[in-house]
C-alpha positions as YAML, in Angstrom:
chain: A
units: angstrom
residues:
- id: 1
  name: MET
  ca: [-27.92, -14.17, -16.72]
- id: 2
  name: ASN
  ca: [-28.03, -17.62, -18.22]
- id: 3
  name: GLN
  ca: [-24.84, -16.67, -21.09]
- id: 4
  name: LEU
  ca: [-22.62, -15.60, -18.05]
- id: 5
  name: LYS
  ca: [-23.71, -18.72, -16.36]
- id: 6
  name: ASN
  ca: [-23.05, -20.57, -20.03]
- id: 7
  name: LEU
  ca: [-19.81, -18.78, -20.10]
- id: 8
  name: ILE
  ca: [-18.19, -19.82, -16.43]
- id: 9
  name: ALA
  ca: [-19.14, -22.65, -16.53]
- id: 10
  name: SER
  ca: [-17.65, -24.59, -19.95]
- id: 11
  name: PRO
  ca: [-15.03, -21.01, -20.87]
- id: 12
  name: GLN
  ca: [-13.25, -22.88, -23.49]
- id: 13
  name: LEU
  ca: [-14.66, -22.20, -26.76]
- id: 14
  name: LEU
  ca: [-15.18, -17.97, -25.91]
- id: 15
  name: PHE
  ca: [-11.14, -18.57, -24.50]
- id: 16
  name: ALA
  ca: [-9.98, -20.62, -27.95]
- id: 17
  name: LYS
  ca: [-11.91, -17.66, -30.08]
- id: 18
  name: ALA
  ca: [-9.96, -15.32, -27.77]
- id: 19
  name: GLN
  ca: [-6.79, -17.30, -28.69]
- id: 20
  name: MET
  ca: [-6.77, -16.39, -32.50]
- id: 21
  name: LEU
  ca: [-7.12, -13.17, -32.00]
- id: 22
  name: GLY
  ca: [-4.60, -12.05, -32.32]
- id: 23
  name: GLN
  ca: [-4.32, -13.42, -35.58]
- id: 24
  name: ASN
  ca: [-7.00, -10.86, -37.13]
- id: 25
  name: SER
  ca: [-5.43, -7.40, -37.98]
- id: 26
  name: SER
  ca: [-8.81, -6.12, -40.13]
- id: 27
  name: ASN
  ca: [-9.32, -3.88, -37.71]
- id: 28
  name: ALA
  ca: [-7.69, -1.05, -35.39]
- id: 29
  name: VAL
  ca: [-8.45, -2.39, -32.17]
- id: 30
  name: ASP
  ca: [-7.58, -6.07, -32.76]
- id: 31
  name: ARG
  ca: [-4.21, -4.36, -33.87]
- id: 32
  name: LEU
  ca: [-3.58, -3.55, -30.71]
- id: 33
  name: TYR
  ca: [-3.38, -7.04, -29.35]
- id: 34
  name: GLY
  ca: [-0.24, -7.52, -31.22]
- id: 35
  name: PHE
  ca: [1.37, -4.59, -29.23]
- id: 36
  name: ASP
  ca: [3.40, -5.07, -26.08]
- id: 37
  name: SER
  ca: [2.15, -3.77, -22.41]
- id: 38
  name: PHE
  ca: [5.68, -2.69, -21.95]
- id: 39
  name: ASN
  ca: [6.27, -0.66, -25.15]
- id: 40
  name: LYS
  ca: [4.47, 1.79, -25.37]
- id: 41
  name: ASP
  ca: [6.01, 3.95, -27.95]
- id: 42
  name: GLU
  ca: [4.96, 5.79, -31.00]
- id: 43
  name: LYS
  ca: [3.40, 3.40, -33.18]
- id: 44
  name: TRP
  ca: [1.17, 2.65, -30.15]
- id: 45
  name: LYS
  ca: [0.20, 5.89, -29.98]
- id: 46
  name: LEU
  ca: [-0.71, 5.51, -33.55]
- id: 47
  name: ALA
  ca: [-2.69, 3.18, -33.25]
- id: 48
  name: PHE
  ca: [-4.31, 2.85, -30.25]
- id: 49
  name: PHE
  ca: [-5.65, 6.18, -31.70]
- id: 50
  name: GLU
  ca: [-6.62, 4.41, -34.64]
- id: 51
  name: ALA
  ca: [-8.69, 2.13, -32.54]
- id: 52
  name: MET
  ca: [-10.16, 5.08, -30.20]
- id: 53
  name: ARG
  ca: [-11.90, 6.59, -33.18]
- id: 54
  name: GLU
  ca: [-12.93, 3.38, -35.17]
- id: 55
  name: THR
  ca: [-14.48, 2.81, -31.24]
- id: 56
  name: LEU
  ca: [-16.00, 6.32, -31.61]
- id: 57
  name: HIS
  ca: [-17.21, 5.94, -35.07]
- id: 58
  name: ILE
  ca: [-19.21, 2.73, -33.72]
- id: 59
  name: GLN
  ca: [-21.06, 4.66, -30.93]
- id: 60
  name: TYR
  ca: [-20.99, 7.84, -32.69]
- id: 61
  name: GLN
  ca: [-23.65, 5.41, -35.50]
- id: 62
  name: ASP
  ca: [-25.68, 3.92, -32.37]
- id: 63
  name: TYR
  ca: [-26.32, 6.53, -30.14]
- id: 64
  name: ASP
  ca: [-28.19, 9.46, -30.27]
- id: 65
  name: PHE
  ca: [-27.30, 10.66, -26.70]
- id: 66
  name: TYR
  ca: [-23.75, 10.07, -27.23]
- id: 67
  name: ARG
  ca: [-24.20, 12.36, -31.25]
- id: 68
  name: GLN
  ca: [-25.49, 14.72, -28.83]
- id: 69
  name: LEU
  ca: [-23.01, 14.88, -26.05]
- id: 70
  name: MET
  ca: [-20.07, 15.44, -28.59]
- id: 71
  name: TYR
  ca: [-22.09, 18.11, -30.36]
- id: 72
  name: LEU
  ca: [-22.19, 19.78, -26.25]
- id: 73
  name: SER
  ca: [-18.65, 19.21, -25.67]
- id: 74
  name: ASP
  ca: [-17.34, 20.79, -29.24]
- id: 75
  name: CYS
  ca: [-15.81, 17.51, -30.38]
- id: 76
  name: ASN
  ca: [-16.64, 16.08, -33.11]
- id: 77
  name: LEU
  ca: [-14.37, 12.81, -34.94]
- id: 78
  name: ALA
  ca: [-13.60, 14.84, -37.84]
- id: 79
  name: SER
  ca: [-11.39, 16.79, -35.10]
- id: 80
  name: LEU
  ca: [-9.65, 13.88, -33.33]
- id: 81
  name: GLN
  ca: [-6.80, 13.76, -34.70]
- id: 82
  name: GLY
  ca: [-3.73, 12.11, -32.99]
- id: 83
  name: PHE
  ca: [-3.80, 10.64, -29.79]
- id: 84
  name: ASP
  ca: [-3.05, 13.84, -27.98]
- id: 85
  name: ASP
  ca: [-6.87, 14.59, -28.94]
- id: 86
  name: LEU
  ca: [-8.30, 12.06, -26.90]
- id: 87
  name: LEU
  ca: [-8.25, 14.47, -24.02]
- id: 88
  name: ASN
  ca: [-10.48, 16.37, -25.85]
- id: 89
  name: ILE
  ca: [-13.23, 13.03, -26.09]
- id: 90
  name: PRO
  ca: [-15.90, 13.70, -23.41]
- id: 91
  name: TYR
  ca: [-16.39, 11.08, -20.92]
- id: 92
  name: ILE
  ca: [-19.04, 9.29, -19.42]
- id: 93
  name: THR
  ca: [-19.34, 9.00, -15.40]
- id: 94
  name: SER
  ca: [-19.02, 5.40, -13.72]
- id: 95
  name: ALA
  ca: [-22.00, 7.05, -11.42]
- id: 96
  name: VAL
  ca: [-24.07, 7.62, -14.32]
- id: 97
  name: LEU
  ca: [-24.06, 4.39, -16.78]
- id: 98
  name: LYS
  ca: [-25.30, 3.01, -12.78]
- id: 99
  name: LYS
  ca: [-27.99, 5.25, -13.10]
- id: 100
  name: TYR
  ca: [-29.54, 4.95, -16.31]
- id: 101
  name: SER
  ca: [-30.35, 2.01, -18.78]
- id: 102
  name: LEU
  ca: [-28.76, 2.81, -22.31]
- id: 103
  name: SER
  ca: [-29.79, 0.30, -25.06]
- id: 104
  name: SER
  ca: [-27.53, -1.81, -27.03]
- id: 105
  name: SER
  ca: [-25.42, -1.41, -29.60]
- id: 106
  name: ALA
  ca: [-27.40, -1.26, -32.78]
- id: 107
  name: HIS
  ca: [-24.85, -2.51, -34.86]
- id: 108
  name: ALA
  ca: [-24.29, -6.33, -33.57]
- id: 109
  name: ALA
  ca: [-26.54, -8.90, -30.84]
- id: 110
  name: PRO
  ca: [-25.86, -8.37, -27.41]
- id: 111
  name: ALA
  ca: [-24.02, -12.05, -27.01]
- id: 112
  name: LEU
  ca: [-24.26, -10.76, -22.41]
- id: 113
  name: SER
  ca: [-25.09, -8.84, -19.44]
- id: 114
  name: ILE
  ca: [-23.49, -8.35, -16.99]
- id: 115
  name: LEU
  ca: [-23.79, -6.11, -13.45]
- id: 116
  name: SER
  ca: [-20.87, -4.25, -12.12]
- id: 117
  name: SER
  ca: [-20.60, -5.24, -8.44]
- id: 118
  name: GLY
  ca: [-22.81, -2.47, -6.99]
- id: 119
  name: THR
  ca: [-20.66, -1.40, -3.93]
- id: 120
  name: SER
  ca: [-21.48, 1.56, -3.59]
- id: 121
  name: GLY
  ca: [-25.60, 0.48, -3.31]
- id: 122
  name: GLN
  ca: [-25.52, 1.46, -7.66]
- id: 123
  name: LYS
  ca: [-24.92, -1.21, -10.63]
- id: 124
  name: ALA
  ca: [-24.38, -1.02, -14.07]
- id: 125
  name: GLU
  ca: [-25.60, -3.40, -16.23]
- id: 126
  name: ILE
  ca: [-23.31, -3.68, -19.90]
- id: 127
  name: THR
  ca: [-25.30, -4.74, -22.66]
- id: 128
  name: ILE
  ca: [-21.60, -6.69, -24.44]
- id: 129
  name: ASP
  ca: [-21.54, -8.10, -28.56]
- id: 130
  name: GLU
  ca: [-19.78, -11.01, -29.14]
- id: 131
  name: THR
  ca: [-17.27, -9.21, -31.06]
- id: 132
  name: SER
  ca: [-16.55, -7.24, -27.48]
- id: 133
  name: LEU
  ca: [-17.39, -10.72, -25.62]
- id: 134
  name: VAL
  ca: [-13.96, -12.12, -27.50]
- id: 135
  name: ARG
  ca: [-11.82, -9.28, -26.98]
- id: 136
  name: ILE
  ca: [-12.81, -8.77, -23.02]
- id: 137
  name: VAL
  ca: [-11.45, -12.58, -22.90]
- id: 138
  name: ALA
  ca: [-8.17, -11.84, -25.32]
- id: 139
  name: GLY
  ca: [-7.27, -8.76, -22.92]
- id: 140
  name: ILE
  ca: [-7.62, -10.82, -19.99]
- id: 141
  name: LEU
  ca: [-5.55, -13.56, -21.21]
- id: 142
  name: LYS
  ca: [-3.05, -11.24, -22.28]
- id: 143
  name: VAL
  ca: [-2.38, -9.35, -19.81]
- id: 144
  name: TYR
  ca: [-1.76, -11.71, -17.49]
- id: 145
  name: ALA
  ca: [0.36, -13.74, -20.09]
- id: 146
  name: GLU
  ca: [2.33, -10.58, -20.19]
- id: 147
  name: PHE
  ca: [3.14, -10.92, -16.00]
- id: 148
  name: GLY
  ca: [4.17, -14.52, -16.66]
- id: 149
  name: LEU
  ca: [0.80, -16.32, -15.16]
- id: 150
  name: ALA
  ca: [-0.08, -18.52, -17.65]
- id: 151
  name: SER
  ca: [1.67, -21.84, -17.00]
- id: 152
  name: LYS
  ca: [0.81, -24.88, -18.78]
- id: 153
  name: GLN
  ca: [1.05, -26.80, -15.24]
- id: 154
  name: ALA
  ca: [-2.99, -27.58, -13.86]
- id: 155
  name: ALA
  ca: [-3.15, -26.66, -10.61]
- id: 156
  name: ASN
  ca: [-6.43, -26.44, -7.53]
- id: 157
  name: TYR
  ca: [-8.78, -23.38, -7.92]
- id: 158
  name: LEU
  ca: [-10.44, -21.87, -5.38]
- id: 159
  name: PHE
  ca: [-12.66, -19.20, -6.12]
- id: 160
  name: ALA
  ca: [-13.19, -16.73, -3.12]
- id: 161
  name: GLY
  ca: [-16.42, -15.40, -5.78]
- id: 162
  name: TYR
  ca: [-19.10, -17.04, -7.29]
- id: 163
  name: SER
  ca: [-20.06, -20.28, -8.61]
- id: 164
  name: PRO
  ca: [-21.89, -20.50, -11.65]
- id: 165
  name: ASP
  ca: [-25.18, -20.85, -10.56]
- id: 166
  name: ALA
  ca: [-24.67, -17.90, -7.96]
- id: 167
  name: SER
  ca: [-23.48, -15.54, -10.39]
- id: 168
  name: ASN
  ca: [-26.63, -13.74, -10.89]
- id: 169
  name: GLY
  ca: [-24.77, -11.74, -13.67]
- id: 170
  name: ALA
  ca: [-22.31, -10.45, -11.88]
- id: 171
  name: GLY
  ca: [-19.37, -9.31, -14.53]
- id: 172
  name: THR
  ca: [-16.30, -10.92, -11.62]
- id: 173
  name: ALA
  ca: [-17.89, -14.12, -12.16]
- id: 174
  name: GLY
  ca: [-17.24, -14.35, -16.12]
- id: 175
  name: THR
  ca: [-13.47, -12.74, -15.17]
- id: 176
  name: ASP
  ca: [-12.57, -15.66, -12.86]
- id: 177
  name: SER
  ca: [-14.24, -18.22, -14.99]
- id: 178
  name: VAL
  ca: [-11.26, -16.13, -17.96]
- id: 179
  name: VAL
  ca: [-8.56, -16.32, -15.94]
- id: 180
  name: SER
  ca: [-9.23, -20.03, -14.21]
- id: 181
  name: GLN
  ca: [-7.97, -20.27, -18.15]
- id: 182
  name: LEU
  ca: [-4.63, -19.93, -17.70]
- id: 183
  name: THR
  ca: [-3.07, -23.23, -16.64]
- id: 184
  name: PRO
  ca: [-5.10, -26.34, -17.18]
- id: 185
  name: SER
  ca: [-7.91, -26.38, -14.06]
- id: 186
  name: LEU
  ca: [-7.31, -29.78, -11.66]
- id: 187
  name: ALA
  ca: [-10.71, -29.26, -9.21]
- id: 188
  name: ASN
  ca: [-12.40, -26.29, -9.25]
- id: 189
  name: PHE
  ca: [-14.59, -25.08, -5.94]
- id: 190
  name: TYR
  ca: [-16.36, -22.14, -5.19]
- id: 191
  name: ALA
  ca: [-16.79, -20.29, -1.82]
- id: 192
  name: LEU
  ca: [-20.05, -18.00, -3.15]
- id: 193
  name: ASP
  ca: [-22.53, -20.65, -3.84]
- id: 194
  name: LEU
  ca: [-26.48, -21.71, -3.30]
- id: 195
  name: ASP
  ca: [-27.94, -22.61, -0.19]
- id: 196
  name: GLN
  ca: [-31.34, -25.27, -0.50]
- id: 197
  name: ASN
  ca: [-33.33, -22.10, -0.35]
- id: 198
  name: GLY
  ca: [-31.07, -20.28, -3.79]
- id: 199
  name: HIS
  ca: [-29.73, -17.51, -1.47]
- id: 200
  name: THR
  ca: [-25.98, -16.48, -1.97]
- id: 201
  name: VAL
  ca: [-23.93, -18.05, 1.03]
- id: 202
  name: PHE
  ca: [-20.04, -17.95, 1.81]
- id: 203
  name: LEU
  ca: [-19.44, -20.91, 2.53]
- id: 204
  name: LEU
  ca: [-15.93, -19.80, 4.86]
- id: 205
  name: GLU
  ca: [-15.70, -23.52, 6.56]
- id: 206
  name: ARG
  ca: [-15.55, -25.45, 3.50]
- id: 207
  name: ALA
  ca: [-13.78, -23.08, 1.98]
- id: 208
  name: VAL
  ca: [-10.99, -23.91, 4.75]
- id: 209
  name: GLU
  ca: [-11.01, -26.95, 4.11]
- id: 210
  name: THR
  ca: [-10.83, -27.04, 0.49]
- id: 211
  name: LEU
  ca: [-7.75, -25.25, 0.35]
- id: 212
  name: ARG
  ca: [-6.59, -27.95, 3.30]
- id: 213
  name: ALA
  ca: [-6.95, -30.54, 0.70]
- id: 214
  name: TYR
  ca: [-5.35, -28.39, -1.94]
- id: 215
  name: VAL
  ca: [-2.27, -27.60, 0.98]
- id: 216
  name: LEU
  ca: [-1.86, -32.02, 1.74]
- id: 217
  name: ALA
  ca: [-2.47, -32.51, -2.00]
- id: 218
  name: GLU
  ca: [1.13, -30.89, -2.87]
- id: 219
  name: GLN
  ca: [-0.29, -28.76, -6.18]
- id: 220
  name: PRO
  ca: [-0.02, -25.98, -7.21]
- id: 221
  name: ILE
  ca: [-2.86, -23.40, -6.23]
- id: 222
  name: ARG
  ca: [-4.67, -20.64, -7.40]
- id: 223
  name: ILE
  ca: [-6.93, -18.38, -5.33]
- id: 224
  name: LEU
  ca: [-9.28, -16.13, -7.80]
- id: 225
  name: GLY
  ca: [-12.02, -13.85, -6.90]
- id: 226
  name: PHE
  ca: [-13.07, -10.75, -4.10]
- id: 227
  name: LEU
  ca: [-9.81, -9.44, -1.76]
- id: 228
  name: HIS
  ca: [-12.16, -9.39, 0.74]
- id: 229
  name: TYR
  ca: [-13.52, -13.16, 0.71]
- id: 230
  name: SER
  ca: [-9.52, -13.98, 0.10]
- id: 231
  name: CYS
  ca: [-8.48, -12.34, 3.19]
- id: 232
  name: GLU
  ca: [-11.01, -14.38, 5.31]
- id: 233
  name: ILE
  ca: [-10.26, -17.75, 3.96]
- id: 234
  name: ILE
  ca: [-6.23, -17.28, 4.31]
- id: 235
  name: LYS
  ca: [-7.26, -15.55, 7.77]
- id: 236
  name: ALA
  ca: [-9.64, -19.05, 9.18]
- id: 237
  name: TYR
  ca: [-6.92, -21.77, 7.40]
- id: 238
  name: HIS
  ca: [-4.44, -20.50, 9.69]
- id: 239
  name: GLN
  ca: [-6.77, -19.99, 12.93]
- id: 240
  name: LYS
  ca: [-7.42, -23.47, 12.65]
- id: 241
  name: TYR
  ca: [-3.67, -25.01, 10.93]
- id: 242
  name: GLY
  ca: [-1.43, -22.78, 11.69]
- id: 243
  name: GLU
  ca: [0.99, -21.15, 8.08]
- id: 244
  name: VAL
  ca: [-0.22, -21.51, 4.94]
- id: 245
  name: LYS
  ca: [1.69, -24.29, 3.01]
- id: 246
  name: PHE
  ca: [0.97, -23.54, -0.40]
- id: 247
  name: PRO
  ca: [3.28, -25.74, -2.95]
- id: 248
  name: GLU
  ca: [5.45, -24.56, -5.36]
- id: 249
  name: ASP
  ca: [4.11, -21.92, -8.42]
- id: 250
  name: SER
  ca: [1.02, -21.11, -5.95]
- id: 251
  name: TYR
  ca: [-0.79, -17.67, -6.21]
- id: 252
  name: ILE
  ca: [-2.70, -15.44, -4.74]
- id: 253
  name: LEU
  ca: [-4.91, -13.61, -8.00]
- id: 254
  name: SER
  ca: [-7.48, -10.92, -6.22]
- id: 255
  name: GLY
  ca: [-9.75, -8.27, -7.10]
- id: 256
  name: GLY
  ca: [-12.62, -6.54, -6.76]
- id: 257
  name: GLY
  ca: [-14.58, -6.55, -3.86]
- id: 258
  name: TRP
  ca: [-13.10, -4.20, -1.72]
- id: 259
  name: LYS
  ca: [-14.81, -1.16, -0.56]
- id: 260
  name: GLU
  ca: [-17.50, -2.72, 1.45]
- id: 261
  name: PHE
  ca: [-15.47, -4.08, 3.10]
- id: 262
  name: ALA
  ca: [-12.34, -1.55, 3.64]
- id: 263
  name: HIS
  ca: [-13.31, -0.37, 6.70]
- id: 264
  name: LEU
  ca: [-13.05, -3.87, 8.75]
- id: 265
  name: TYR
  ca: [-9.18, -3.41, 8.08]
- id: 266
  name: GLY
  ca: [-8.02, -0.76, 9.81]
- id: 267
  name: GLU
  ca: [-6.41, 2.73, 7.48]
- id: 268
  name: ASP
  ca: [-2.85, 1.38, 7.71]
- id: 269
  name: PHE
  ca: [-3.58, -2.46, 6.64]
- id: 270
  name: ASN
  ca: [-1.36, -3.34, 3.71]
- id: 271
  name: LEU
  ca: [-2.63, -6.19, 1.32]
- id: 272
  name: TYR
  ca: [0.30, -7.89, 0.42]
- id: 273
  name: THR
  ca: [1.98, -8.09, 3.81]
- id: 274
  name: TYR
  ca: [-0.58, -9.69, 5.48]
- id: 275
  name: LEU
  ca: [-1.65, -12.47, 3.39]
- id: 276
  name: ALA
  ca: [2.11, -13.02, 3.55]
- id: 277
  name: SER
  ca: [2.48, -12.58, 7.21]
- id: 278
  name: LEU
  ca: [-0.27, -15.67, 7.60]
- id: 279
  name: SER
  ca: [1.09, -18.28, 4.84]
- id: 280
  name: ASN
  ca: [4.70, -18.71, 2.84]
- id: 281
  name: LEU
  ca: [3.55, -16.74, 0.10]
- id: 282
  name: PRO
  ca: [6.15, -14.14, -0.96]
- id: 283
  name: ALA
  ca: [4.36, -10.72, -2.17]
- id: 284
  name: SER
  ca: [5.09, -10.95, -5.48]
- id: 285
  name: ALA
  ca: [2.69, -14.20, -5.98]
- id: 286
  name: ILE
  ca: [0.04, -12.13, -4.09]
- id: 287
  name: ARG
  ca: [-1.74, -9.96, -7.25]
- id: 288
  name: ASP
  ca: [-4.26, -7.18, -7.63]
- id: 289
  name: SER
  ca: [-5.98, -5.88, -9.83]
- id: 290
  name: TYR
  ca: [-8.50, -3.41, -11.31]
- id: 291
  name: SER
  ca: [-11.00, -3.45, -13.60]
- id: 292
  name: LEU
  ca: [-14.56, -1.77, -14.25]
- id: 293
  name: VAL
  ca: [-17.28, -3.76, -15.88]
- id: 294
  name: GLU
  ca: [-18.09, -0.34, -17.57]
- id: 295
  name: HIS
  ca: [-14.15, -0.03, -18.40]
- id: 296
  name: PRO
  ca: [-13.42, -4.30, -18.83]
- id: 297
  name: ALA
  ca: [-9.84, -3.29, -19.77]
- id: 298
  name: LEU
  ca: [-7.43, -5.17, -16.80]
- id: 299
  name: TYR
  ca: [-4.76, -3.77, -14.91]
- id: 300
  name: VAL
  ca: [-2.72, -6.54, -13.07]
- id: 301
  name: ALA
  ca: [-0.17, -6.03, -10.36]
- id: 302
  name: CYS
  ca: [3.35, -7.21, -11.51]
- id: 303
  name: GLU
  ca: [5.93, -8.51, -9.13]
- id: 304
  name: LYS
  ca: [6.10, -5.63, -7.24]
- id: 305
  name: ASN
  ca: [2.41, -4.52, -6.58]
- id: 306
  name: LYS
  ca: [1.80, -2.12, -8.79]
- id: 307
  name: LEU
  ca: [-0.87, -1.82, -11.58]
- id: 308
  name: HIS
  ca: [0.36, -1.41, -14.99]
- id: 309
  name: VAL
  ca: [-1.56, 0.17, -17.44]
- id: 310
  name: SER
  ca: [-1.38, -2.48, -20.53]
- id: 311
  name: ALA
  ca: [-1.46, -2.18, -24.47]
- id: 312
  name: LEU
  ca: [-5.35, -1.73, -24.58]
- id: 313
  name: ALA
  ca: [-5.50, 1.20, -22.09]
- id: 314
  name: HIS
  ca: [-4.39, 4.69, -21.65]
- id: 315
  name: VAL
  ca: [-5.15, 6.68, -18.03]
- id: 316
  name: VAL
  ca: [-5.24, 10.18, -17.57]
- id: 317
  name: ILE
  ca: [-5.67, 11.36, -13.72]
- id: 318
  name: ARG
  ca: [-8.27, 14.58, -13.54]
- id: 319
  name: ASP
  ca: [-7.95, 17.50, -11.00]
- id: 320
  name: LEU
  ca: [-11.54, 17.43, -8.94]
- id: 321
  name: ARG
  ca: [-12.13, 20.70, -9.12]
- id: 322
  name: THR
  ca: [-11.05, 21.67, -12.44]
- id: 323
  name: MET
  ca: [-10.87, 19.04, -14.19]
- id: 324
  name: GLU
  ca: [-7.53, 19.43, -15.98]
- id: 325
  name: PRO
  ca: [-5.28, 16.52, -16.65]
- id: 326
  name: LEU
  ca: [-2.56, 16.22, -13.95]
- id: 327
  name: THR
  ca: [1.38, 15.02, -14.00]
- id: 328
  name: TYR
  ca: [2.84, 12.22, -12.93]
- id: 329
  name: GLY
  ca: [2.55, 12.12, -8.92]
- id: 330
  name: GLU
  ca: [-0.58, 14.13, -9.01]
- id: 331
  name: THR
  ca: [-3.71, 12.61, -7.26]
- id: 332
  name: GLY
  ca: [-7.72, 13.48, -8.99]
- id: 333
  name: LEU
  ca: [-10.13, 11.51, -10.96]
- id: 334
  name: VAL
  ca: [-8.88, 8.01, -12.71]
- id: 335
  name: GLN
  ca: [-10.55, 8.40, -16.26]
- id: 336
  name: LEU
  ca: [-10.37, 5.51, -18.40]
- id: 337
  name: PHE
  ca: [-10.27, 4.95, -22.44]
- id: 338
  name: THR
  ca: [-10.00, 1.15, -24.25]
- id: 339
  name: PRO
  ca: [-11.72, 0.55, -27.38]
- id: 340
  name: ILE
  ca: [-12.06, -3.26, -27.01]
- id: 341
  name: LEU
  ca: [-16.02, -2.51, -25.66]
- id: 342
  name: GLN
  ca: [-17.48, -1.24, -29.04]
- id: 343
  name: SER
  ca: [-21.40, -2.37, -27.72]
- id: 344
  name: TYR
  ca: [-21.40, 0.06, -24.86]
- id: 345
  name: PRO
  ca: [-20.35, 3.89, -25.01]
- id: 346
  name: SER
  ca: [-17.61, 4.36, -22.24]
- id: 347
  name: ALA
  ca: [-15.18, 3.93, -24.42]
- id: 348
  name: SER
  ca: [-14.03, 7.06, -22.34]
- id: 349
  name: LEU
  ca: [-15.35, 6.83, -19.16]
- id: 350
  name: LEU
  ca: [-15.15, 8.92, -15.07]
- id: 351
  name: SER
  ca: [-14.76, 6.46, -12.97]
- id: 352
  name: SER
  ca: [-15.25, 7.75, -8.87]
- id: 353
  name: ASP
  ca: [-12.06, 5.77, -8.42]
- id: 354
  name: LEU
  ca: [-9.02, 8.11, -7.25]
- id: 355
  name: GLY
  ca: [-5.53, 7.56, -7.84]
- id: 356
  name: TYR
  ca: [-2.10, 8.78, -9.41]
- id: 357
  name: LEU
  ca: [0.34, 7.69, -12.09]
- id: 358
  name: GLU
  ca: [3.95, 6.85, -11.60]
- id: 359
  name: GLN
  ca: [6.30, 5.57, -14.37]
- id: 360
  name: HIS
  ca: [9.67, 3.66, -13.58]
- id: 361
  name: CYS
  ca: [8.55, 1.21, -11.91]
- id: 362
  name: THR
  ca: [11.47, -0.94, -9.68]
- id: 363
  name: CYS
  ca: [9.69, -4.56, -11.21]
- id: 364
  name: GLY
  ca: [11.59, -3.80, -14.44]
- id: 365
  name: ARG
  ca: [8.57, -3.21, -17.31]
- id: 366
  name: SER
  ca: [8.61, 0.33, -18.41]
- id: 367
  name: GLY
  ca: [5.26, 2.46, -19.02]
- id: 368
  name: ASP
  ca: [3.48, 3.77, -16.58]
- id: 369
  name: TYR
  ca: [1.91, 2.56, -13.39]
- id: 370
  name: LEU
  ca: [-1.29, 3.32, -11.40]
- id: 371
  name: THR
  ca: [-2.43, 3.49, -8.10]
- id: 372
  name: ILE
  ca: [-5.85, 3.15, -6.33]
- id: 373
  name: LEU
  ca: [-6.11, 4.74, -3.07]
- id: 374
  name: GLY
  ca: [-8.56, 2.96, -1.47]
- id: 375
  name: ARG
  ca: [-7.17, -0.57, -1.70]
- id: 376
  name: GLY
  ca: [-5.51, -1.37, 1.28]
- id: 377
  name: GLY
  ca: [-4.95, 2.36, 2.06]
- id: 378
  name: SER
  ca: [-6.83, 4.22, 4.42]
- id: 379
  name: LYS
  ca: [-10.33, 5.05, 5.43]
- id: 380
  name: LYS
  ca: [-9.99, 8.96, 4.56]
- id: 381
  name: ALA
  ca: [-8.76, 7.71, 1.10]
- id: 382
  name: MET
  ca: [-12.00, 5.90, 0.34]
- id: 383
  name: THR
  ca: [-14.33, 7.83, 2.15]
- id: 384
  name: CYS
  ca: [-13.23, 10.73, -0.84]
- id: 385
  name: ALA
  ca: [-12.48, 8.03, -3.64]
- id: 386
  name: LEU
  ca: [-16.31, 6.89, -2.55]
- id: 387
  name: ASN
  ca: [-17.56, 9.97, -3.01]
- id: 388
  name: ALA
  ca: [-15.88, 11.46, -5.54]
- id: 389
  name: GLU
  ca: [-19.53, 12.68, -7.17]
- id: 390
  name: GLN
  ca: [-20.48, 15.27, -4.44]
- id: 391
  name: TYR
  ca: [-16.68, 16.91, -4.10]
- id: 392
  name: ILE
  ca: [-16.94, 17.72, -8.25]
- id: 393
  name: GLN
  ca: [-20.79, 19.00, -7.38]
- id: 394
  name: LYS
  ca: [-19.33, 20.76, -4.17]
- id: 395
  name: GLY
  ca: [-16.37, 21.82, -5.33]
- id: 396
  name: ARG
  ca: [-14.55, 20.27, -2.53]
- id: 397
  name: SER
  ca: [-11.00, 18.82, -1.75]
- id: 398
  name: CYS
  ca: [-10.63, 15.88, 0.12]
...
């Protein structure tokens, strides 16, 4: 836990290592960082396949249970000959990773252990070695930079998330710390911090007054962190001071922490419309993101609020009943592939989220983009996503 606290408080060294990653092409995984996320051609497919096979080879050696899983799935590394064979890699479910503690990889010493948010009541503890950690940081920086969100202009940061003291191993705190390196920082405020008794509390009134001071300072503002707390801060500000008049080049960059609170906002709630109605921010400056601690490749929304699949990831949608791959526009369970986390066996992860893939985003970028149902969607979709494992077991549909 102290390792994560130190990372949040002082990420500069890790940031520097991540910036150098693209210069190292000595292995297949690092070569992926040189690819444009919006031009995933045949060269990218070959590079992604080689990176996946490199990671699977390490995990096959390090985890007895993963070797057994591949054996039981009638899959071996020699049978993986090309990109299309990724579908044959046995997946591990996020539910399994939350239920069972897996020992760390033997090929490198662990640098960090982090926890998922555990909105469904269970938390996964993920062990990360230094190489994987640098790759995760580099991936976050790469994806945000590809959307033009990295800037040399300094900004005031309001974290709708945990302070270093209150983080307690939460992976979202580490992500927020990395994202804050996209610009120079003028000031930082954390809305979730410890009180005098050591309990984590939501400092709503202080957050509102901090935001007020930021607005009056007329410097760019970036709000990072949980969607629910971002909404609560903006709503409370609006009730007290009226429209939130963000200075130019301000953004709300949110992600995570939504499932637990989705029922509070109603079936027709739309995150972007809601926040834009309380402020002068256009919807294009309100960016959601999607990731899992077990799957640290980041999916960031473009100006049209669509979550694009980066060069570091591949997504497949599977039918709830048959587990067969689905085509564009069809809703099913979201399966996530990434080779960047080598110290934990989640290169092929079947999430408990429902979603669908589409192409040809109206933002003009090519490649696939992902819709996760329940993020600002209907209560029915959220219920399905949270109980996807039950639907598989019982053979039911939503």
